[in-house]
NUFI-295086 format. One record per residue (C-alpha): residue number from 1; residue in one letter; y, x, z. Coordinates in steps of 0.02 Angstrom, whole numbers. Each point is the difference from the previous one (the first is absolute). Example, Ala and Ser with C-alpha at 12.3 -4.5 7.8 and 13.67 -1.06 7.14 Angstrom:
SITE   num   residu       c2       c1       c3
SITE     1        A     -225      615      390
SITE     2        S      172       69      -33
//
This chain:
SITE   num   residu       c2       c1       c3
SITE     1        M     3173     2034     6548
SITE     2        S       -5      126     -142
SITE     3        D       15      185       35
SITE     4        I      165       92      -22
SITE     5        V      -44      158      -96
SITE     6        I       82      162      -51
SITE     7        S       -2       -8     -190
SITE     8        G      109      152      -35
SITE     9        L       47      165       84
SITE    10        G      132      128      -45
SITE    11        L       50      163       82
SITE    12        V      114      150      -14
SITE    13        T      -50      137      124
SITE    14        P       16      188       23
SITE    15        F     -157        9     -109
SITE    16        G      100      -76     -144
SITE    17        R       17     -167      -86
SITE    18        G     -145     -121       11
SITE    19        V     -139      -59      115
SITE    20        E     -132      112      -79
SITE    21        P       82      170       37
SITE    22        Y       25      -57      179
SITE    23        W     -181      -56       20
SITE    24        Q      -68      161      -75
SITE    25        G      113      101      116
SITE    26        L      -67      -94      151
SITE    27        L     -182       20      -53
SITE    28        G       28      186      -26
SITE    29        G       70       19      176
SITE    30        R      156       78      -77
SITE    31        S      171        6       79
SITE    32        A      160      -14     -101
SITE    33        L      104       54      150
SITE    34        R      102      158      -21
SITE    35        A      175       70       24
SITE    36        A      130     -101      -94
SITE    37        R       57       51     -173
SITE    38        R      134     -132      -17
SITE    39        F       33      -80      169
SITE    40        T      134       72      115
SITE    41        A       72      -65      163
SITE    42        P       97       75      146
SITE    43        L     -151      -15      115
SITE    44        Y     -131       53     -127
SITE    45        R      -76      169       44
SITE    46        G     -130       22     -134
SITE    47        E     -138     -110       72
SITE    48        P     -131      -66     -123
SITE    49        V       51     -163      -83
SITE    50        G      -76     -110     -135
SITE    51        E      117        6     -150
SITE    52        V      -35     -102     -156
SITE    53        P      -21      123     -145
SITE    54        W       64     -125     -129
SITE    55        E      187       -8      -31
SITE    56        P       85     -152      -80
SITE    57        A      102       33     -157
SITE    58        P      175       69       31
SITE    59        G      121     -143       27
SITE    60        D     -138     -123       42
SITE    61        V        8     -112      154
SITE    62        P      -11       79      174
SITE    63        R     -170       77       30
SITE    64        K      -39     -130      132
SITE    65        S       15     -138     -130
SITE    66        A      -87      104     -134
SITE    67        Y     -154       30      109
SITE    68        A      -11     -184       46
SITE    69        R       23      -52     -182
SITE    70        A     -140      116      -59
SITE    71        A     -120      -67      132
SITE    72        Y       51     -179      -40
SITE    73        G      -34       24     -184
SITE    74        E     -172       76       32
SITE    75        A      -48     -141      118
SITE    76        L       48     -134     -126
SITE    77        R      -95       88     -140
SITE    78        A     -153       17      113
SITE    79        A       12     -187       34
SITE    80        G        9      -37     -187
SITE    81        L      174      -75       13
SITE    82        A      125       11     -141
SITE    83        E      123      -99      105
SITE    84        L        9      -85      168
SITE    85        P      -33     -187        4
SITE    86        D      138     -120       46
SITE    87        G       20      -13      187
SITE    88        A      -69      174       35
SITE    89        V       65       90      154
SITE    90        V       41      185        7
SITE    91        L        1       71      177
SITE    92        V      102      161        7
SITE    93        V      -30      108      154
SITE    94        G      114      137       59
SITE    95        Q      113       69      134
SITE    96        A      149     -106      -54
SITE    97        Q       49     -101     -151
SITE    98        A       88       88     -143
SITE    99        Q      186      -30       -3
SITE   100        D       98      -55     -152
SITE   101        R       16      160     -100
SITE   102        S      177      -34      -64
SITE   103        R       65      -21      178
SITE   104        A      -93      156       55
SITE   105        Q       78       98     -143
SITE   106        D      174      -61       46
SITE   107        R      -30       54      180
SITE   108        S      -69      166      -59
SITE   109        R      154       39     -104
SITE   110        A      105      -30      154
SITE   111        Q     -108      104      117
SITE   112        A      -95      126     -106
SITE   113        P       74       35     -173
SITE   114        D     -156       94      -53
SITE   115        G     -105     -158       15
SITE   116        R     -107       74      139
SITE   117        L        7     -158      105
SITE   118        V      -72     -108     -138
SITE   119        A     -141      124      -29
SITE   120        E      -43        7      185
SITE   121        E        5     -189       18
SITE   122        G     -117      -14     -150
SITE   123        E     -127      106       95
SITE   124        F       12     -104      158
SITE   125        L       39     -181      -48
SITE   126        G     -102     -107     -115
SITE   127        P      -93        1     -115
SITE   128        E      115     -106     -107
SITE   129        P      -96     -155      -60
SITE   130        A       93       -9     -166
SITE   131        D      -54      178      -40
SITE   132        V     -180      -31       53
SITE   133        L      -16     -156     -107
SITE   134        R       56       96     -156
SITE   135        S     -180       64      -17
SITE   136        G      -27      -99     -160
SITE   137        A     -105     -135       83
SITE   138        G       75     -139      102
SITE   139        S       63     -177        0
SITE   140        A      183      -35      -32
SITE   141        S       40      -36      182
SITE   142        P     -139       23      128
SITE   143        R       43      -40      179
SITE   144        V       36      164       88
SITE   145        L      -17       22      188
SITE   146        H       29      156      105
SITE   147        L     -109       47      150
SITE   148        S       25      142      122
SITE   149        H     -123       28      142
SITE   150        A       12      188       22
SITE   151        C     -153       97      -59
SITE   152        A     -105     -160        0
SITE   153        S      112      -85     -129
SITE   154        A     -120        0     -148
SITE   155        V     -144      -75      100
SITE   156        F      117     -129       77
SITE   157        A       53      -45     -178
SITE   158        V     -181      -20      -57
SITE   159        G      -35     -114      148
SITE   160        Y      155     -103      -40
SITE   161        A      -44       -9     -185
SITE   162        R     -174      -61       46
SITE   163        E       74     -142      102
SITE   164        L      119      -48     -141
SITE   165        L     -143       -9     -123
SITE   166        R     -117      -95      116
SITE   167        A      137     -127       30
SITE   168        G       26      -25     -186
SITE   169        A      180       61       11
SITE   170        A      -24      123     -144
SITE   171        P     -129       27     -137
SITE   172        L        5      189       17
SITE   173        A       84      132      108
SITE   174        V       40      183      -24
SITE   175        V       32      118      146
SITE   176        V       98      153      -54
SITE   177        G       97      140       82
SITE   178        S       31      186        6
SITE   179        S       51      145      108
SITE   180        V      101      154      -47
SITE   181        L       23      152      109
SITE   182        N      178       -9       67
SITE   183        R      104       74      138
SITE   184        Y       17     -161       99
SITE   185        E     -183      -43       23
SITE   186        Y      -45      183       22
SITE   187        A      125       11      143
SITE   188        S      -67     -160       79
SITE   189        M     -176       72        5
SITE   190        D       58      172       54
SITE   191        V      105      -64      145
SITE   192        V     -153      -83       80
SITE   193        R      -98      162      -26
SITE   194        A     -125      -83     -116
SITE   195        V       12      127     -143
SITE   196        G     -131      136        4
SITE   197        R       40      178      -49
SITE   198        T     -166       12      -92
SITE   199        A      -84     -124     -118
SITE   200        A      -58     -161       82
SITE   201        R     -181        0       62
SITE   202        P      -42     -179       51
SITE   203        F     -136      -14      134
SITE   204        D      -12      190       14
SITE   205        A       -6       74      175
SITE   206        G      138      121      -52
SITE   207        R      116     -128      -80
SITE   208        A      184       32       28
SITE   209        G       98     -141      -81
SITE   210        I       34      -95     -160
SITE   211        S       46       63     -172
SITE   212        L      120     -111      -96
SITE   213        G      -37      -48     -179
SITE   214        E       72     -105     -138
SITE   215        G      -61     -117     -136
SITE   216        G      -15     -182      -51
SITE   217        G     -129     -137       13
SITE   218        A      -30     -175      -67
SITE   219        L     -135     -133       21
SITE   220        V      -26     -161      -96
SITE   221        L      -74     -142      103
SITE   222        E      -60     -167      -63
SITE   223        D     -130     -136       21
SITE   224        A     -174       62      -47
SITE   225        E      -32     -145     -119
SITE   226        R      162       32      -91
SITE   227        A      -40      186      -17
SITE   228        R     -175      -34      -66
SITE   229        A       67     -125     -127
SITE   230        R      111      137      -70
SITE   231        G     -141      128        0
SITE   232        A       85      101      136
SITE   233        S      -86       89      146
SITE   234        A      -43     -119      140
SITE   235        D     -126      103       99
SITE   236        I      113       56      145
SITE   237        A       58     -141      112
SITE   238        V      128       10      139
SITE   239        A     -118      -89      119
SITE   240        G       97       25      161
SITE   241        A      173       49       58
SITE   242        A       90       22      165
SITE   243        C      183       48       13
SITE   244        R       71       18      174
SITE   245        V      167       57       72
SITE   246        S      -21       56      180
SITE   247        G      182       44       29
SITE   248        F      -20       40      183
SITE   249        K      -60      174      -48
SITE   250        S       90      115     -122
SITE   251        A     -148      115      -32
SITE   252        A      -79       -7     -172
SITE   253        S     -177       -8       68
SITE   254        D      -63      -83      157
SITE   255        A     -188       -8       20
SITE   256        S       -6     -176       72
SITE   257        Q      113      -71     -136
SITE   258        V      -94       92     -138
SITE   259        A     -166      -69       62
SITE   260        R       73     -175       15
SITE   261        C       67        7     -177
SITE   262        M     -168       55      -69
SITE   263        R      -94     -134       98
SITE   264        D      118     -134      -65
SITE   265        A      -19       58     -181
SITE   266        L     -190        4       15
SITE   267        A       -1     -172       80
SITE   268        D      111      -66     -140
SITE   269        A     -120       73     -129
SITE   270        A     -151      -76       88
SITE   271        V     -109      147      -50
SITE   272        D     -154       55       95
SITE   273        R       13      184      -44
SITE   274        L      125      142      -21
SITE   275        D      -53      141     -116
SITE   276        H      155      111      -10
SITE   277        V      175       22       69
SITE   278        H      147       78      -89
SITE   279        A      104       51      150
SITE   280        H      186       16       25
SITE   281        A      -32      175       72
SITE   282        T      157      102      -33
SITE   283        G      -52      160       89
SITE   284        T       98      -19      162
SITE   285        G      -83       33      165
SITE   286        Q       42     -166       83
SITE   287        G      -16     -113     -152
SITE   288        D     -169       62      -58
SITE   289        A      -69       -3      177
SITE   290        A       55     -181       25
SITE   291        E      -79      -53     -164
SITE   292        L     -163       90       37
SITE   293        T       -9      -87      170
SITE   294        A       27     -169      -84
SITE   295        L     -127       37     -136
SITE   296        E     -131       51      127
SITE   297        A       26     -164       92
SITE   298        V      -12     -105     -158
SITE   299        A     -154       96      -60
SITE   300        A      -84      -28      168
SITE   301        E       37     -187       -5
SITE   302        R      -69      -10     -177
SITE   303        G     -155      100       45
SITE   304        A       43      132     -130
SITE   305        P      -84      165       44
SITE   306        A       84      107     -135
SITE   307        L      157      -79      -74
SITE   308        P       78      109     -138
SITE   309        V      188       25       19
SITE   310        S      115       88     -125
SITE   311        S      187       32      -23
SITE   312        H      100       49     -154
SITE   313        K      148       78       90
SITE   314        G      -72      175        5
SITE   315        A       -4       -7     -190
SITE   316        I      168      -75      -48
SITE   317        G       98      -13      163
SITE   318        H       76     -153       80
SITE   319        L       88     -113     -126
SITE   320        L       81     -100      139
SITE   321        H       37     -182      -52
SITE   322        I     -117        4     -151
SITE   323        S     -139       99       84
SITE   324        G     -109     -155        7
SITE   325        A      -16       -3     -190
SITE   326        P     -100      162      -18
SITE   327        A     -100      -51      154
SITE   328        I      -49     -167      -79
SITE   329        A      -38       86     -166
SITE   330        A     -115      125       88
SITE   331        A      -91     -138       95
SITE   332        A      -22     -105     -158
SITE   333        L      -68      148      -98
SITE   334        T     -116       45      144
SITE   335        L      -77     -173      -14
SITE   336        R      -10        8     -190
SITE   337        T      -79      172       -8
SITE   338        G     -101        2      161
SITE   339        I       79      167       47
SITE   340        A      116       30      148
SITE   341        P      121      143      -33
SITE   342        P       19      142      124
SITE   343        T      161       27       97
SITE   344        A       89      150      -73
SITE   345        G       41      135      128
SITE   346        L     -133      -59      121
SITE   347        L      -85      159       59
SITE   348        A      -45      -35      182
SITE   349        P      -25     -188       21
SITE   350        E       36      -76      170
SITE   351        P     -161      -42       93
SITE   352        T      -49     -182      -24
SITE   353        E     -141     -111       61
SITE   354        R      -13     -137     -131
SITE   355        L      109       66     -140
SITE   356        V      -31      117     -146
SITE   357        L      149      102      -62
SITE   358        P      -53       64     -172
SITE   359        T       45      176      -55
SITE   360        A      -86      -26     -168
SITE   361        P      -30     -155     -108
SITE   362        L     -117     -117       92
SITE   363        E     -114     -122      -90
SITE   364        L        8     -177       68
SITE   365        A     -139      -93      -89
SITE   366        G       29     -186        3
SITE   367        A      171        8       85
SITE   368        R       86     -169      -13
SITE   369        T      138       -1      132
SITE   370        A      141      120       39
SITE   371        A      145      -11      122
SITE   372        V      171       74      -36
SITE   373        N      116       46      145
SITE   374        S      187       24      -11
SITE   375        F      115       24      149
SITE   376        G      184       35       26
SITE   377        F      135       28      128
SITE   378        G       68     -153       88
SITE   379        G     -175      -67       31
SITE   380        N      -32      -46     -182
SITE   381        N     -190       -9      -14
SITE   382        A     -101      -65     -147
SITE   383        S     -183       -1      -52
SITE   384        L      -85      -68     -155
SITE   385        V     -184      -31      -34
SITE   386        L      -55       22     -181
SITE   387        L     -162      -78      -59
SITE   388        R      -92       43     -160
SITE   389        R      -73     -156      -79
//
């Protein structure tokens, strides 16, 4: 069976538009987290957040759709696609599907004459597929599906896209989504006391909670032979995937479930080594501890004496449903460059036995495999294994 590869990546992050600014920010150990300039909410008290510095043109689509559209366009250009082939599938991930805008406007006029309801819904619902597909590259009518698996949504979508492609149900798939700072999701994180009052410091002994961020992400997936025939990148394969819903526990991270998910993804990939992990690691006390426990167990089983583990959330914050996109991008670029990025904000790493938590760029000569972890409330757990061919 031919590999399913990532032939295109696109991002919008608090470092700006594009994959390259994001990667350079990670390598530099920089943090884009700071007090909000634009975002306001009843429960917001000035904590650091990751705001996107780019603003769509006045009157353009809601920012949530604009960020997704920009990432989608970059991913298609990176894959060398002027348009999507017939039968392509677009997997949109998000909190909830966008509602019909005309009906929302009618409801808004009845409830909020200033249009505030429409604006707030545009920051929470969506992104709107019709807006995303207006990027200038796309087929007339791709099949569009919506997936929502909490903060593991993007990785769930990649796993699902991989199965579609392996089954021959589509010639190509695009995973796309976005997150915008909004009062609803901020309140949901604040009420469970997950939001830190200082910038997130994943894996740091003094970590105190997550920092929320915003942005967009997109990935193009296709059969390796098809990508090579077009002259597109085919060096990063999605070799293994495990997506599990352990609904008996509401916590976002449970050490036994995290370890099980990683074991299943590694078994699916049938690899004999693991060179790097891009962790979920949000900066919470419980979540990071559970993931470290699971990583130690997996490293011991694999006989890895010094497994490098990084996280991007100290740099750009937690992008919730689309957070898996920057994680996958970081893991892919780690394999391509042979450099693992440091975790921004990591000053006093937790003690570990078989793990290395980089505080500066770490050379990984000959690295070929990387795992990506993504976990969410409701027992949504997902791991991928990327393999550089």
